Wavefront OBJ file of the C-alpha trace (Angstrom):
o trace
v -3.623 17.155 6.193
v -3.496 13.310 7.511
v -6.687 11.371 7.245
v -7.770 9.597 10.387
v -7.375 6.053 9.811
v -9.496 3.161 10.461
v -8.788 0.473 13.481
v -6.300 -2.134 11.783
v -7.516 -5.757 11.463
v -4.618 -8.292 11.626
v -6.576 -10.711 10.100
v -6.346 -8.545 6.621
v -3.933 -7.625 4.587
v -2.686 -3.973 4.871
v -2.692 -1.910 2.150
v -0.498 1.672 2.057
v -1.047 4.068 -0.086
v -0.598 8.071 -0.592
v -3.513 10.337 0.214
v -2.967 11.864 -2.948
v -0.698 14.216 -5.198
v 1.859 16.932 -3.326
v 3.582 19.746 -4.166
v 7.067 19.871 -5.114
v 8.481 22.078 -2.869
v 11.622 22.862 -4.933
v 9.858 23.762 -8.438
v 5.900 24.328 -7.396
v 4.694 21.281 -9.265
v 1.874 19.992 -8.244
v 3.092 15.911 -8.330
v 1.832 12.251 -8.290
v 3.536 8.813 -7.456
v 3.309 6.359 -10.784
v 3.066 4.014 -8.517
v 0.540 4.442 -6.488
v -1.005 5.686 -9.808
v -0.575 2.045 -10.651
v -2.565 0.806 -7.321
v -5.226 2.979 -7.364
v -5.957 2.698 -10.946
v -6.198 -1.034 -10.018
v -8.146 -0.725 -7.425
v -10.754 1.747 -9.206
v -11.267 -1.828 -11.631
v -11.612 -3.910 -8.465
v -13.773 -2.221 -5.801
v -13.943 -5.751 -4.018
v -10.279 -4.974 -3.168
v -10.988 -2.438 -0.617
v -13.131 -4.560 1.558
v -10.522 -7.192 1.203
v -7.832 -5.320 3.088
v -7.188 -2.541 5.631
v -6.262 0.300 3.859
v -4.151 3.290 5.657
v -3.162 6.127 3.563
v -0.620 8.527 4.593
v 0.825 11.702 3.142
v 3.561 12.032 0.795
v 5.884 13.870 3.204
v 8.011 11.879 5.576
v 8.053 10.808 8.395
v 4.940 8.432 7.915
v 4.131 7.671 11.544
v 1.505 5.085 10.667
v 4.106 2.902 8.267
v 6.845 3.566 11.408
v 4.707 2.258 13.906
v 3.718 -1.137 11.977
v 7.237 -1.079 9.771
v 10.313 0.606 10.963
v 12.142 4.205 9.908
v 13.840 2.429 6.960
v 10.483 1.343 5.386
v 7.769 3.789 4.448
v 7.436 3.086 0.887
v 3.464 3.738 -0.254
v 2.472 1.699 -1.987
v 3.449 -1.307 0.622
v 1.500 -4.509 1.082
v 1.627 -6.010 4.309
v 0.302 -9.822 4.319
v -1.726 -10.831 7.161
v -0.148 -14.059 9.164
v -2.169 -16.535 7.253
v -2.223 -15.078 3.625
v -0.718 -17.174 0.675
v 2.012 -15.186 -0.794
v 0.973 -15.525 -4.840
v 4.086 -13.090 -5.201
v 7.732 -12.984 -3.986
v 7.431 -11.070 -0.794
v 10.102 -8.487 -1.129
v 11.166 -8.423 3.148
v 10.245 -9.194 6.273
v 10.061 -6.359 8.789
v 9.338 -6.894 11.937
v 7.702 -10.487 11.566
v 5.467 -8.930 8.581
v 5.761 -10.071 5.094
v 5.869 -6.970 2.451
v 5.889 -6.116 -0.932
v 6.372 -2.768 -2.512
v 6.354 -3.478 -6.035
v 3.113 -1.796 -7.458
v 2.797 -4.184 -9.869
v 3.675 -7.568 -7.350
v 0.855 -5.924 -5.375
v -1.414 -5.622 -7.902
v -0.806 -9.383 -8.819
v -1.170 -10.550 -5.196
v -4.418 -9.083 -4.635
v -5.749 -10.368 -7.836
v -4.280 -14.047 -6.666
v -5.840 -13.776 -2.972
v -9.199 -11.450 -3.904
v -9.988 -12.079 -7.232
v -9.992 -9.275 -10.203
v -8.178 -8.017 -13.170
v -4.246 -7.564 -12.931
v -1.049 -5.803 -14.606
v 0.058 -7.790 -17.415
l 1 2 3 4 5 6 7 8 9 10 11 12 13 14 15 16 17 18 19 20 21 22 23 24 25 26 27 28 29 30 31 32 33 34 35 36 37 38 39 40 41 42 43 44 45 46 47 48 49 50 51 52 53 54 55 56 57 58 59 60 61 62 63 64 65 66 67 68 69 70 71 72 73 74 75 76 77 78 79 80 81 82 83 84 85 86 87 88 89 90 91 92 93 94 95 96 97 98 99 100 101 102 103 104 105 106 107 108 109 110 111 112 113 114 115 116 117 118 119 120 121 122 123
């Protein structure tokens, strides 16, 4: 079940993450997203990032309405980092959707967060 989302602070970067694991309907196996695991692991080592960004958690199945509302139906990836208007991009911005600069590569996301807010980043 989707968790209730906090109000979106447009003055902060927005980090979209999955709520956790999900069950593969074909095999019945519980699965994890390796990209989400990388970002979640980096956040555990850098807990101050959670205060520096607005975090939105979405369930694995699509459609992911909170992401559609912010971006569009074609950009429902998780993890996704949406940069605030005044945030300097320290990594290459992958796309601009509805006037919002986004990154979906988990290493780029972590490097961006470390450059903007300090802390450890992937090699």
